[in-house]
C-alpha positions in Angstrom: 0.2 0.1 -0.3 2.9 2.5 0.9 4.3 1.6 -2.4 1.2 2.6 -4.5 1.0 5.8 -2.3 4.3 6.7 -3.1 3.9 6.0 -7.1 0.7 7.8 -7.2 2.2 10.9 -5.3 5.3 10.8 -7.6 2.5 10.7 -10.8 0.7 13.6 -9.2 3.6 15.8 -8.3 5.2 14.9 -11.8 2.2 16.2 -13.4 2.1 19.5 -11.3 5.5 20.2 -12.4 4.8 19.7 -16.0 1.8 22.1 -15.6 3.6 24.5 -13.6 6.1 24.7 -16.4 3.5 25.0 -19.0 2.1 27.8 -16.8 5.1 30.1 -17.5 3.5 30.9 -20.8 0.8 32.9 -18.8 2.3 36.4 -17.8 2.3 36.6 -14.0 0.1 39.4 -14.2 -2.7 37.4 -15.8 -2.3 34.8 -13.7 -2.5 36.9 -10.5 -6.1 38.6 -11.9 -7.2 34.9 -12.0 -5.7 34.3 -8.6 -7.6 37.5 -7.3 -11.1 36.2 -8.8 -10.8 32.5 -7.3 -9.7 34.3 -3.7 -12.8 36.5 -3.8 -15.7 34.6 -2.1 -18.0 36.7 -3.8 -16.4 36.4 -7.1 -18.4 35.5 -10.5 -16.6 32.3 -10.9 -18.1 28.9 -10.7 -15.7 26.7 -8.3 -15.1 23.5 -6.8 -13.7 24.0 -3.3 -11.9 21.0 -1.9 -10.5 20.6 1.7 -8.9 18.1 4.1 -8.7 19.0 7.7 -6.8 16.9 10.3 -8.0 18.0 13.8 -6.1 17.2 16.9 -7.8 17.5 20.2 -7.0 19.0 23.5 -8.0 15.9 26.0 -5.4 13.5 27.1 -8.1 10.5 26.3 -7.8 11.1 22.6 -5.1 13.6 21.8 -3.5 11.1 19.7 -6.4 10.2 18.0 -7.2 13.1 15.2 -10.5 14.0 13.6 -10.3 14.1 9.6 -12.5 15.8 7.5 -12.9 16.1 3.7 -15.1 18.4 2.5 -16.3 19.0 -1.3 -18.1 22.5 -1.8 -19.5 23.5 -5.2 -19.5 27.0 -5.9 -22.4 28.0 -8.2 -22.9 31.6 -9.6 -25.9 33.1 -11.4 -26.0 36.6 -12.8 -29.1 38.9 -11.6 -30.0 42.1 -13.1 -28.1 41.9 -16.3 -25.1 41.0 -14.6 -25.2 44.0 -11.9 -25.5 41.3 -9.0 -24.7 37.7 -8.4 -26.5 35.0 -6.8 -23.8 32.6 -5.2 -24.8 29.2 -4.3 -22.2 27.0 -2.0 -23.2 23.5 -1.1 -21.0 22.0 1.7 -20.8 18.2 1.4 -18.7 16.5 4.2 -17.0 12.9 4.9 -16.0 12.6 8.8 -13.7 10.3 10.4 -14.1 10.9 14.3 -12.7 9.3 17.4 -16.2 9.3 18.9 -18.8 6.6 18.8 -22.8 6.3 19.8 -21.9 2.8 21.4 -21.7 3.2 25.1 -19.6 0.4 25.7 -17.0 1.9 23.7 -17.6 5.8 23.2 -14.0 6.3 21.8 -14.4 3.9 18.9 -13.7 5.5 15.7 -17.0 6.4 13.4 -17.0 7.3 9.7 -19.6 8.5 7.8 -21.2 11.6 5.9 -21.9 14.6 8.2 -24.7 17.2 7.9 -24.9 19.1 4.7 -24.9 23.1 4.4 -26.4 25.4 1.9 -26.1 28.9 1.8 -27.0 31.3 -0.7 -25.6 34.9 -1.0 -26.9 38.2 -3.4 -24.1 40.2 -3.7 -23.1 43.2 -6.3 -20.8 41.8 -9.0 -16.8 42.5 -8.3 -15.8 45.8 -9.8 -12.4 45.6 -11.5 -9.3 46.8 -9.4 -10.6 45.2 -6.3 -12.4 47.1 -3.2 -14.8 46.6 -0.8 -17.8 44.1 -1.4 -20.6 42.7 0.7 -23.5 40.0 0.4 -26.4 38.7 2.3 -28.7 35.8 2.1 -30.1 32.6 4.0 -28.1 29.5 5.3 -29.6 25.9 5.8 -27.9 23.0 7.4 -29.9 19.6 6.6 -29.6 16.2 9.0 -27.6 14.2 6.4 -25.3 12.8 8.5 -25.1 8.9 8.5 -24.4 8.6 12.3 -25.7 10.4 15.3 -22.3 11.7 16.3 -21.6 13.1 13.1 -24.6 15.5 12.9 -27.1 17.2 14.9 -30.2 15.2 13.4 -31.7 18.8 13.0 -32.9 21.0 10.3 -31.8 24.6 10.5 -31.5 27.8 9.0 -30.5 31.5 9.6 -29.0 34.5 8.1 -25.7 34.7 6.3 -23.5 37.5 5.4 -20.0 38.3 3.4 -18.0 41.5 3.7 -14.6 41.2 1.7 -11.9 43.9 0.6 -10.2 42.7 -2.4 -6.7 43.7 -2.4 -5.9 46.0 -5.6 -2.4 45.5 -5.1 0.5 43.2 -4.0 3.9 43.3 -2.7 3.4 46.4 -0.5 3.2 46.7 3.4 0.0 48.6 3.2 -3.6 47.8 3.6 -4.0 47.6 -0.4 -1.9 44.2 -0.5 -4.3 42.5 1.6 -7.3 40.4 1.1 -9.5 40.7 4.3 -12.9 39.1 4.9 -15.6 37.7 7.0 -18.0 35.3 6.5 -20.7 34.9 9.2 -23.4 32.3 9.5 -26.3 31.7 12.1 -28.5 28.8 12.4 -31.8 28.2 14.8 -33.6 24.7 14.7 -36.6 24.5 12.6 -37.2 21.1 12.8 -35.6 17.6 12.7 -35.0 14.6 15.4 -37.4 15.5 18.4 -35.0 13.3 20.4 -31.9 15.5 19.7 -31.1 18.5 21.3 -32.3 22.0 19.8 -29.3 23.8 17.9 -28.3 27.5 17.8 -24.9 28.1 16.7 -22.7 30.5 14.6 -19.7 30.5 12.5 -17.5 33.3 11.7 -14.7 32.6 9.1 -12.3 35.8 8.8 -9.8 36.1 6.1 -6.4 38.0 6.4 -4.0 37.2 3.2 -1.0 39.1 2.3 -0.3 39.2 -1.8 3.2 38.6 -1.8 3.1 38.3 -5.7 0.4 38.5 -8.1 0.1 34.6 -7.4 1.1 34.2 -3.8 -0.5 34.6 -0.4 0.4 34.1 2.9 -2.1 34.6 5.8 -5.1 33.0 7.4 -8.4 31.7 7.2 -9.9 30.2 10.3 -13.4 29.7 11.4 -14.5 30.9 14.8 -17.3 28.8 16.2 -20.0 29.3 18.6 -22.4 27.1 20.3 -25.1 29.2 22.0 -26.8 26.1 23.7 -23.8 24.7 25.5 -22.9 25.1 29.0 -20.2 27.9 29.9 -16.7 26.8 29.1 -18.1 25.0 26.0 -19.5 27.4 23.9 -16.5 29.3 22.0 -13.7 28.0 19.8 -11.2 30.5 18.4 -8.4 29.4 16.0 -5.6 31.1 14.4 -3.4 30.4 11.5 -0.5 31.0 9.3 -0.4 29.4 5.9 0.5 30.0 2.4 -0.8 29.3 -1.0 -0.4 30.0 -4.8 -1.8 29.6 -8.2 -1.1 27.4 -11.2 -2.8 26.3 -14.7 -3.6 22.1 -14.9 -3.9 22.8 -18.8 -6.2 25.3 -18.9 -7.9 24.9 -15.5 -6.7 27.5 -13.0 -6.5 25.6 -9.5 -5.1 27.5 -6.3 -3.5 25.7 -3.3 -3.4 26.6 0.3 -2.0 24.9 3.2 -2.4 26.2 7.0 -1.8 25.3 10.3 -4.2 26.4 13.0 -3.6 26.9 16.9 -6.9 27.1 19.0 -6.3 29.9 21.4 -9.8 29.4 22.9 -11.3 25.7 23.1 -14.0 23.9 24.7 -13.5 22.2 28.5 -14.7 19.0 27.0 -12.9 17.4 24.1 -11.7 20.9 23.0 -9.8 21.3 19.4 -6.3 21.7 19.9 -4.7 22.4 16.6 -5.1 21.1 13.1 -3.4 21.0 9.7 -5.4 21.9 6.8 -4.7 21.3 3.2 -7.4 22.9 0.3 -7.8 23.1 -3.6 -10.1 25.8 -5.3 -10.6 24.9 -8.7 -12.0 27.3 -11.4 -14.5 25.8 -13.7 -16.8 26.7 -16.8 -19.6 28.8 -16.0 -23.0 27.4 -15.9 -24.8 30.3 -16.8 
């Protein structure tokens, strides 16, 4: 198995090398413009976002038994009012492997399966050339699609979502004009689901701080703060900070942005709180559906 993994990894990185070389035919400035569109959560691009996160808990009983989550998030954009606005739909599908079990005889047995599905739709003005500030608002929903009780809430939830994003018009300078800065906020309340499961009232706040070192390279962080409003004191809030880097390349004619980040939780839940995580992601630009 290890030999197969090494072979596949060699083939993968060989393909990346070939396509990095072919990407030199594109000017760095052109790639930089594409990179900015892919980085903008309110851009008009159709995207496929893929992320894998390895999370280690701050608890002695499971500190060496991490959680792994793989997220697939298609982003579909439909123009409105002659292209002045965009309707942006983000659907999050996730596969989880957690060091917990619903079996009371072995509560720390590993559980694998699908988690709940999230959908949020934002209406935002079409991005302007040259960067600047953009905002968007809309509803967000969570559907109880988890394949096991420990992998989801068992509840239908909904609430408001909002986006505020400043797109850097420049790069390489040590001023605000070289930073992509943003916030994606979502809050959910229970509207239905399994009556035997506890009600859900929670929020997430993803903050984005990325420095544009070159037209394509970014250095920064994009962690997500989570709040469980129904939890007891000491278990409500988790705040990660991080540092990472990424760039954009062409796979054939397809732009792909990669980003690798390490995160550390400066505020965590008392019971099985998150400790630190390693995250790798790809953002793949696809042909528009509209």
